[in-house]
DRENDO-1510 file (C-alpha; in Angstrom, 1 decimal, always signed):
<recs>
REC; n; res; u; v; w
REC; 1; UNK; +56.6; +32.2; +35.0 .
REC; 2; UNK; +53.1; +32.0; +36.6 .
REC; 3; UNK; +51.9; +34.7; +34.2 .
REC; 4; UNK; +53.2; +32.8; +31.2 .
REC; 5; UNK; +51.5; +29.7; +32.4 .
REC; 6; UNK; +48.2; +31.6; +32.9 .
REC; 7; UNK; +48.5; +33.2; +29.5 .
REC; 8; UNK; +49.2; +29.8; +27.8 .
REC; 9; UNK; +46.3; +28.3; +29.8 .
REC; 10; UNK; +44.0; +31.2; +28.7 .
REC; 11; UNK; +45.1; +30.7; +25.1 .
REC; 12; UNK; +44.4; +27.0; +25.3 .
REC; 13; UNK; +40.9; +27.7; +26.7 .
REC; 14; UNK; +40.2; +30.2; +23.9 .
REC; 15; UNK; +41.4; +27.7; +21.3 .
REC; 16; UNK; +39.2; +24.9; +22.9 .
REC; 17; UNK; +36.2; +27.3; +22.8 .
REC; 18; UNK; +36.8; +28.0; +19.2 .
REC; 19; UNK; +37.1; +24.3; +18.4 .
REC; 20; UNK; +33.9; +23.7; +20.4 .
REC; 21; UNK; +32.1; +26.4; +18.4 .
REC; 22; UNK; +33.2; +24.8; +15.1 .
REC; 23; UNK; +32.1; +21.4; +16.3 .
REC; 24; UNK; +28.8; +22.7; +17.5 .
REC; 25; UNK; +28.1; +24.4; +14.2 .
REC; 26; UNK; +29.0; +21.2; +12.3 .
REC; 27; UNK; +26.7; +19.2; +14.6 .
REC; 28; UNK; +23.8; +21.6; +14.0 .
REC; 29; UNK; +24.4; +21.5; +10.2 .
REC; 30; UNK; +24.4; +17.7; +10.3 .
REC; 31; UNK; +21.3; +17.6; +12.4 .
REC; 32; UNK; +19.5; +20.0; +10.0 .
REC; 33; UNK; +20.6; +17.9; +7.0 .
REC; 34; UNK; +19.6; +14.7; +8.7 .
REC; 35; UNK; +16.2; +16.1; +9.6 .
REC; 36; UNK; +15.7; +17.3; +6.1 .
REC; 37; UNK; +16.6; +13.9; +4.6 .
REC; 38; UNK; +14.3; +12.2; +7.1 .
REC; 39; UNK; +11.4; +14.5; +6.1 .
REC; 40; UNK; +12.1; +13.8; +2.4 .
REC; 41; UNK; +12.2; +10.0; +3.0 .
REC; 42; UNK; +9.0; +10.2; +5.0 .
REC; 43; UNK; +7.2; +12.1; +2.3 .
REC; 44; UNK; +8.5; +9.6; -0.4 .
REC; 45; UNK; +7.3; +6.6; +1.7 .
REC; 46; UNK; +3.9; +8.2; +2.3 .
REC; 47; UNK; +3.5; +8.7; -1.5 .
REC; 48; UNK; +4.5; +5.1; -2.2 .
REC; 49; UNK; +2.2; +3.8; +0.4 .
REC; 50; UNK; -0.7; +5.8; -1.0 .
REC; 51; UNK; +0.1; +4.6; -4.5 .
REC; 52; UNK; +0.2; +1.0; -3.3 .
REC; 53; UNK; -3.1; +1.3; -1.5 .
REC; 54; UNK; -4.7; +2.9; -4.5 .
REC; 55; UNK; -3.4; +0.2; -6.8 .
REC; 56; UNK; -4.5; -2.5; -4.4 .
REC; 57; UNK; -7.9; -1.0; -4.1 .
REC; 58; UNK; -8.3; -0.8; -7.9 .
REC; 59; UNK; -7.1; -4.4; -8.3 .
REC; 60; UNK; -9.7; -5.6; -5.7 .
REC; 61; UNK; -12.4; -3.6; -7.4 .
REC; 62; UNK; -11.5; -5.1; -10.8 .
REC; 63; UNK; -11.4; -8.7; -9.4 .
REC; 64; UNK; -14.8; -8.1; -7.6 .
REC; 65; UNK; -16.2; -6.9; -10.9 .
REC; 66; UNK; -14.8; -9.9; -12.8 .
REC; 67; UNK; -16.2; -12.3; -10.2 .
REC; 68; UNK; -19.6; -10.7; -10.4 .
REC; 69; UNK; -19.6; -11.2; -14.2 .
REC; 70; UNK; -18.8; -14.9; -13.6 .
REC; 71; UNK; -21.5; -15.2; -11.0 .
REC; 72; UNK; -24.0; -13.5; -13.3 .
REC; 73; UNK; -23.1; -15.9; -16.2 .
REC; 74; UNK; -23.4; -18.9; -13.9 .
REC; 75; UNK; -26.8; -17.7; -12.7 .
REC; 76; UNK; -28.0; -17.4; -16.3 .
REC; 77; UNK; -26.7; -20.9; -17.2 .
REC; 78; UNK; -28.5; -22.3; -14.1 .
REC; 79; UNK; -31.7; -20.6; -15.2 .
REC; 80; UNK; -31.4; -21.9; -18.7 .
REC; 81; UNK; -30.6; -25.5; -17.5 .
REC; 82; UNK; -33.6; -25.3; -15.1 .
REC; 83; UNK; -35.8; -24.2; -18.0 .
REC; 84; UNK; -34.5; -26.9; -20.3 .
REC; 85; UNK; -35.1; -29.5; -17.6 .
REC; 86; UNK; -38.7; -28.3; -17.1 .
REC; 87; UNK; -39.3; -28.4; -20.8 .
REC; 88; UNK; -37.8; -31.9; -21.1 .
REC; 89; UNK; -39.8; -33.1; -18.1 .
REC; 90; UNK; -43.0; -31.8; -19.7 .
REC; 91; UNK; -42.1; -33.5; -23.0 .
REC; 92; UNK; -41.4; -36.7; -21.3 .
REC; 93; UNK; -44.7; -36.6; -19.4 .
REC; 94; UNK; -46.6; -35.8; -22.6 .
REC; 95; UNK; -44.8; -38.7; -24.3 .
REC; 96; UNK; -45.7; -41.1; -21.5 .
REC; 97; UNK; -49.3; -39.9; -21.6 .
REC; 98; UNK; -49.5; -40.4; -25.3 .
REC; 99; UNK; -48.1; -44.0; -24.9 .
REC; 100; UNK; -50.7; -44.7; -22.3 .
REC; 101; UNK; -53.5; -43.5; -24.6 .
REC; 102; UNK; -52.3; -45.8; -27.4 .
</recs>
């Protein structure tokens, strides 16, 4: 009877070891799969971040360029207005001087 119990116990231990090996292999497979998926997601995220940074940089460069054009136009307009003002001031002074001479 004791021998039968020992044999049954040994068989149970062997069966548990087999189940443990199967579970361990499945665990390793899942771990490898998860690791691979994480690396893929990390790579995809890095690519998207780089694309967004590049796009943002291009947008800022474009806006800066557009703002510079507006500033240049404003500077030209100010120069033209200053020149017009000087011309009109001289004409006014000449007109006043001509009136005084009359």
